[in-house]
C-alpha positions, 0 to 999 in steps of 0.5 A: 500499499503506497500509504503503508510501505512499512508492512511489505517488502519491497524487494518483492510487491505485487502491483495491480494490473500486473497479473494473477499473484501466486502467495507464499508465507514462511509461517505457512498462512497461505498453502503454497508450497513449489509444485503448486506454485509451478503447476499454477505457472504453467497454466497461466502461462498456457493462459497467456495471463501474467503471473507475480509471486508475494511472499508475505514479510515473515515477521509481520503477522498476516492475512490467511486464507481456508486453505491452510485449515483445510489442507489440514484436513483433506491432503491435497495439493494447494495454491494460495493465489489472489488479485493485487488490491487496496483496502480489501474489504472496505467500501473503496476497494480497489482492483485492476480490471485487467488483472479480472480477466487474467484469473478468468483466462487462467481459470479457463484454461484449468477447470476447461483441461481435456482429459487425456485419453488412454487405454482401452479399458481406461477409456471403458472406465471413463465412458461408464462401462462400470458405473457413474461413481467408477467414470467420476474416480477414473476422471479424478485420477487421469485429472490429477495425471494431467497437473503432473502432465503424465503420460499415461494411466498404468496398472498397481500391482501390488497386492496391498495398498496403505492409506494415510486417513486413520482418524474419524475427526467430526469435521471430515463428513464430506470424506465419510459421505464420499465413503458411502457413496463409494461404498454404497456405488461397490467401487470398493478397493481392488486390494486390501489394504492396511492404514495410518495408526489409529489416534486413541488408546486408553493406555496414553496418559491424558486427564478427563479434559484431553479424553473430552476433546479426544473422544467428543470433540476430535474423534468422536467418528472414529467407530464410524470411519473403521467400520467405513474403512473396513467395507472398503477393503481393510487388510484386517481390523487391527491393520493401522501402522505407518510401517505397514512394511513391518515382516509382521504386519505383511504389506510389504511390496516387491522391488519394481511393483506399482503401489497407490500409496500415501502416508509419507514414511512408507512412500519413502520408505517402499520407494528407496529400500523396497525399490518399489515405485511409488508417488507421493500420493495423497488421502483419499486418491491412495483409494482411488487408486486401488479402485479403478486400478490405475494410476498416472504415469509421472515423477517415481514411476519413471525412471527419468523421475528416480535420478538423482538430482543431489549428491550427499555427502557423509563425512562424519567422524561417527554414526550419524542419527538416523532423524537427524541425518534425514531433517538435514537431508530434507530441508536442503533438498526438499522434494528432489532425490537424493545420492547418498555416499558415504553412508554405507561405512556406518550401516554397512552393505547389506539391508539387514533388520538393524539397516532397514531400522535406520532407513525407517527412522532416517527416511520418516525426517527426511519427508516430513523435514522435506518432501523426499519421496526417495533416496538412494544410499551409495553399495544399499539400497536396492536401485544404488547397489543395482546400477549405482553412479548411472542414478547420478543427473548431470548438473546434480548439486554438491551437499557435505555433511560433517559433525559440524552441520549436523549441530548446526541443523539441531542446534537450529529447531525452535522451541515454542514451550511455554517455557523453555527450561520446563520439565518433561511430561511425556516422551513418545519414540516411535514416529514412524512405528518402532520395529520388533528389532528397536524394542528388543534393542531398547528394552536392553538400553532402558534397563541398563541405563536406570540399573547405572543411576539406581532407578527402577522405573523411569523419571518420565512417562514413556510411551513407546509406539508400533503397530498393533502384529508388532506389539503382539509379536513382542508381548510372545518375548520376554522382553515384553515384561521387562519392559514393562517392569521399568514403567514405559508403556507400548501403544499402536498409537499416532504420537501425531494424532495425540499431540493434535489434541490442542490441550495435549499440545500445550504439554512439554513433551520430548521426543526424538522423532524429527516427524513429531518434532515438525508437526507438533509443539515436541522438542527433539533430542537425539536416542541417547539424550531420549534414554538419559531423560527418562532414565536419569532426569535432570536437564542435562543428564 
């Protein structure tokens, strides 16, 4: 505004009649990310509509849109756009007539794109051979593929699918209506599927008010929604976990299989460690791929899309913390594919239990602190062992990680507790869910550290989370009774869903999960630091 220039960043000021504005905000008040910005820019280019980019000053609060709220409920790629104007919402609101014309042209292209026709089978579904509902599902997937310039639709070849939406939030009524429409039309999944963890478990500590919010205001549709999932094709009534690829769960795809999965940590594991092929799909789109049996062919499904555009060299003096290393790489490469050199020095060259567990946690951090859907580890992961440096694209950038860089990353994590010196009231381990070997290893570590401190039980309420099937196997071992004796609680819960309760979000919670740290108010500590805090107490234990 010319009368208030101090409120704008003068290096990127939008102007009236300068074109449609794409809006960014460092505090995520707008939904725009790099991918959605690029896609909408391509739409404007096709429409010959000028476009300009605006970023709100990060040190001043600005407005927001419903987009940032909606995408926390239904994860659909979104872009926040608008037209430059003065005195918004006032009686003298002023905008440019040329901008309106540009927006009309852009929206005409966006909503009027012609569906890409593929094979005869897909075309028949589009034409209604399997009913109106199936035609709509196929049309949605084809339009999704159009947005990313997919070449064609390809069959889903895995035995099972995996869904991200596992929580029965009361505000998701449109999702339940859509699911019911699919069920009523007989448009159920062609594959059995697993789903992300349940949001509730009575074994996890919560006071009466927190329980009231969970059951009456947040997840009051949980039972109803689980019933819908069972009708749509849920593998088992307890098939709720973010680590569906665990052998105890049984949803482990083969190398080269095409998936329609969602859940970022599962997708990056399937692509990287198992060599399957899957894009980072959103909720709803995941089950649609299973229903029609096809997904758009683009991105990480293609050979070209799986090439690395970053070379990451590990030059640390000791084995890097999985969650910390993944965080550093994710924040640097964002949605690109990294080729990691030097990690085999610490993990070896075989995908044994220890290596897979490390890569599970490492990958979850790359996917949540960035948007990585695939990584290659030299001499270790399947495609890296098979193709080596041929996976590296021309012009790949270099990122070197040493001890100092990891320390810089950790020191840069914000502490959002109201009192940064507060004593933790809860500790969560297992985001993503822990493996059977992790539960056993941590049982030994907790016992040994407690004995060293002269204690018999942990001094902070601590929850270890794992898949129901993993916990069932764990209960068959002597480790289960030993861990219970230390006071540690085991649960199948999703810690993130627990922390979404505003009353829980105010608690000082600690974790070694960079995913949980990123999405909630939980505070990150390394595994060794967590062990000291829960067994010995004290700020610097």
